[in-house]
N, C-alpha and C positions, 0 to 999 in steps of 0.2 A: 751260652756256654759259661760254666762256672769253673774257675781255676782253684786248685787246692792251695792252701796257704803254705804248706811245707814242700820242699823238694823242687821249687821252681828254678828255672834256668834263666840265663841272661836274655833269652828270647822273649820270655814273658814280660820283662821290664821294657824291652824295646816295643813290644806290642802295646803295653799299657800307655807309654808315652805317646805313641802314634795315635792310639784311640782317643786320648784326651785332646790332642791337638786337632785331629780331624773332626771330632764331635760325633755324637751318636746318630746312627742312620734310622733309628726307630721313630715311628710316628704314633702319637697317642691321640685318641679321640675322646671327647667328653660330650655330655649332653649340652645342647646350645644354651648359651648364657653363662655357664660357669667359667667365665674367662674375664680377664681385665687386661687389655693391652691397648697400645696406641700405634696405628700405622701412620707413618709420617711421609712427607715429601721433602726433599732437600730443595731449599729455595735459592741456593747459589751454587756456583761452580765449586769443584773440589781440588783446586790447585794450590790452596794456601795452607800453611802450617804456622801455628803459634809455637815458638821454640823456647821453652824455659831452659835454663842451663844447669839445674841441679836435679839429682835423682832422689826420690823420696823413699826408695826401697833399700833394704839391707839384705845381704845374701844370707839365706837360710842354710844351716848346716845339715849334713846327712845325720840321721838319728838311728839309734838301735841297730847297729850293724850286726849281722850274724854270719857265721861261717857255714858254708854248705859245701858239699862234695859232688862234683860232676860225675857222669857215667864213666869217665876215664880215670877217676880217682883224684883229679886235680882239685885242690882246695882253693876256693875263691871267697871273696867277701861281697855280700849284697847288702844294700841299704833297705831296710824294711820300709822306711818312710822316705823314699828318695825325693830329693828336691827337683823342681822343674824350673829351669831358667832363673835360679836363685830364689825360688818361691816354694814353700813347703805346704802343699794343699791339705795334707792330713792335719797338721798343727793349726792351720788357719780355720779349718772347718770345726775342729774341736772347740776352739776359742769362740768363734763367731756364731755358729748355728743356734745356740740357745737364745740369741737375741733376735733371730729372724722369725717373723710372725706371719700368719695368714689374716688378711683383712677381707671381710665379707659383708655384703649388704644386699638389699633388694631394690631394684630399680623398676619403676612403673612408667609405662608410656601408653600411647593410644592402642597399641597392639596387645598389651598385657603386661605381665611382670616377669622379670628374670633375676636370677641370682648373679651378682657381680663378685668376682673373686680376684684378689691381688695379693701382693706381698708388702712387707714393711719391716722396720727394725726399730729397736729400742734405743733411745738416747736419753740424756739427763741434762736438766738445766736448773741450777740453783737448788739441788737436792730433790727435784721433782722429776718423775719419769714420764716420758712421752713416747709415742710411736710416730715415726716419720714414714710417709708414703706419698704416692702421686695423687694429685688432685683428681685426675680422671678416674681413679679407682673408687672414690667415694662421691663423685659428682652426682647429685640428685638421688642418692640412695637413702633408704629409711632403715632403721633398726641395725646400724652397723655393729659388728662384733669383731673381736680380735682373738685369734686362737694361737696360743703359745706352742713352742716346740714339744712340750710335754703333753699336748692334747687338750689342755684346759682352755676353755673359751669364756669370754666375759663381754658384757656390753661396753660399747665405746661411744664417745661423743667427739665432735669436731671442735677443735680449739681455735685454729687459724688456717686460712687458705690464701694461696697466691696462684691463681690460674696462669699468670704470666710466666711462671717458671715451673708450672705443673707440680706444685708442692702443697702438702697439707700436714698439719700437726694434729695428732689424735690423742685424747686422754682415755685411759682404760681403767675401769673399776675392778682392779685385780690386786691380790695381796702383793706386798713388796717383794716376796721371794720369787715371783714370776719374772721380775725385770732384771735383765742382764745387759746393761747399756754398752754400746759400742763407742769407741773413740772416733771423733770426727777429725780427719786429717786435713792437710793443706793441699787442695787440688792444684794450686798454681805451681807446685813442685813436680807434677806429673811430666813425663817425657814420652814421646812416641817410642814404642817398643818395650815399655815397662810391662812386666807381667801382672795380671790382675785376675781375680776370680769373682764370679757373681753367684750369689745364693738367693734362692727364691722358691716359688711354688708353681712352676710351669705346668699348665693343664691340671692344676690341683695336686701335682706330685710334690708334696711338701718337703722342704729341706733339701732341694736339689742344688748341686754345685756344678758350675762349669768353669773352664779355664781358658784364658786367652791373653792377648796383649792390648795395650793402648794403640789403636790404629791411627788416630789423628786427634788433634785438639782444636778448640775454637770453631767447631762446626755450628751451623745454624739450621734449626728444623722448624717446621710449620705445623701447628696443631690448632684445630678449630676453637678449642677452649681459650686460646690466647687472642682470639679475634684476628685482626690484620697484622698483629705484631709477631715477629719471629722470637722463638726461644733461642737465646744466643749463648755462646761460650760453652757449647755442649761437647762432652767427651764421646768420641767414637771408639768402639772396642770390638774385639773379635770373639769374645766368649759367647757361645750360643745362648740366646734368650728367646722365650716364647710367651704366648699369652698366659698370664698368671705371674710372670716374673716382675711385672710392673710394681715399682715401689721398693724392691729389694736392694740390698747394698752391693756396691762394687768395691772390692777390697784390694789393698795392695799387699806386698809381701810381709808387712808388719801387722796385718790384720786390721788396718785402719780404714774407715769409710772414706773413699775418695770420690764417690758418686752415687746417684740413685738411678738404677736402671729404669728407663722410661719408655723407650720406643724402638721399633724396628722398621726397616723398609720392607714392604710386602714382597714376598718371593725371593728375598735375599738370603744369603748364607753367611753368617758371621759378620753381619753389619748391624751392630746395636748401638744405642745412644744412652748416655747417662747425664743427668743434671749434676754439675760439679758440686762437691761437698762445701766449697766456699759459699755457695748460695745458702746452705743450711746455716752455717756459722753466722752469716750476715743477717739472715732474716728471722731465725728462731726466736730471739728475745722479743722482737716486735710482734711476731705472729702470736706468741703466748700472751703478751700484754694487751694487744689491741684487736686481735683476730684478723688483721689485714696488714699488707705491706704496700706502702704508697710512695716509695722512693725510687721508682723506675723513671729514669730520665727520658725526655722526648726531644728529638731533633726536628721532626716535622718534615721529612723528605721521603720520597720513594725513588729508588734507583736501581741500577744494574751494574754488574761487573764490567769493567773495561776489557776490551780485547784489541788485538792488532787491527782488525777490520774497523772497529769503532774509532780507534785512534786515527786511522787514515781519514775517515769521514769528518772527524772533529778537527783535523788539521794540526795534530800534535804527534810527537814521537813517544809520548807517555802511554804505555800499554797496560798499566795497572791503575788501581783506584776504583772509585765508584762514580759512575755517570749519573747525575741527578736528572731524573725524568719528570718528577712532579714535586711541587712544594705546597705544603698545607697553608692555605690563605690565613694570615694572621698568626701563624705558628712561629717558633723560634728561628727557623731557617729563613722564613719570609721576612721577619723583622730584621734579621742580620744582613739581608740583601742578597742571599744566595739565589741563583737563577735556575729555573727549570728548563726542560727541553721545549722546543718550539715547533718541531716537525716530526711526524711519524714516518718511519722508514723501515722497510723490510731488509734485513741483513742475514744472509745464509738461512733463510726460512723463518726467522724470528722477527717480531715487531719490536722496534725501539723508538723512543722519543728522544731525538738527538738535539744538540745545540745548547745543552745546559752545562753548568759548571761540573768539573771533575774533582772530587775530593781525593787528595793524595796523602794527607797527614792530619792528625789531630794532636794538638799540643806537642808537636815534634815527633810523634810516633807515626811511622809509615803505615798507611792504610792500603793494603793490597787489593781488597775486594770487600763485598758486603759482609762476609763472615768476620773479617777483621774489624770492620766498622762496628757491627752489632756487638761483637765481643768486647771491644774497647768501651763502648757505652755501658754495657752490662757490668763490667768489672771495675772500671776506673772512674765512673762519674755518678753524680747525684743531681737531682733537680736544682735549678738556680745557679749551677756552676758555670763559669765562663770557659769556653773552649776557644783556642786559637785554631781556626780551620784553614789549612793550606789547600788552595784550589788551583786548577788550570782553567783559565777563562780566555777564550779567543787565542789560544796558544801561548799565553803568558801566565807566569806564576804569580799569584796574589795571596794575601792572607786576610781573613775575615774574623772578627770577634763575634761569637755567638753565645748567648745565655740560654742554657738548656731549660726546657719546660718539664712538666710532669705528665705522665700518661693518664688518660681518663680511667675511671674504674673499669675493671675487666668485664667482659660480657657475662651475663648470668646464664646458668644452665638452661 
């Protein structure tokens, strides 16, 4: 259905708002292979929130008001570019869409070759332009190209990669006029409920924009490209994304990049994940200078979220924290004297290794679960830094000093 631009009533705007919030019901199909996405599993429970206290968005004003006359002759005022929840999608799209690109390449395996397609966006470092996208979009591809919003395509080369956060920096052999860099914002200022938009190329439909809110912060997701390590401190949002959106920007009301859309849960609706923009700000200079990022800290444990049932078994009334199930021999936790579980037990249909220490705080910051622990390590620590780890051992509170190690090189494709 196509609505005429003139003579619309208030019902049209109500329908427009509802349609944006609900999302499109249409399904698009492409030839196999012309997609780039990551389907993830959540590795921990979803009961925890990271709660920053400042909002990074400013209220967008209504623009270009026009007078219209209803059938009854009553004069009303409609906003042509109505804002939604303090966010003006029209203005954001006009500003940001020239920066969003299509990243494409050919991937070959034992069964043949396929074209991999994803999204990306332009940024700038010390006067040089780069394209940011997800590592899984370009993993093992040959002949990568970048197509700008005007349709012009150019050869590209990989400058730096970090599979541990699904990030890659790409250089493009294009004229300077093609580059329209977006500003990288401070993702630590995001709050749950803040409106955001995602722009990308779902199913090859270039320049598509969707609207939603930040659903939660500090999530942890699991991707095979990161090996056995979780990708931590991830943004969960409700703007619909699909295969091909990977690598595109997640933008706030000011049109600033607050995340990189990276993953969905299979068969979900409105459950998307983005790598926070602070990862870009932290890693971009190193990735450009060296091609790699090697400052991911390592604690050397495997654990699970505490529950009421586990607390009863462990003999404590502390129902939050991380129960240590395994400790890497010779790793930082082992050297610090942290204790792993000693007995495997089935609790409510799940297998746990019980009897180990329970981590409840790091440097005085309460650790509610694995999401909180992983996010703290990702955002607040570097290798060789000392942590004061507060634990529950045999029902008693103790503190342990732990010197963080460095993760090994990420697994190759």
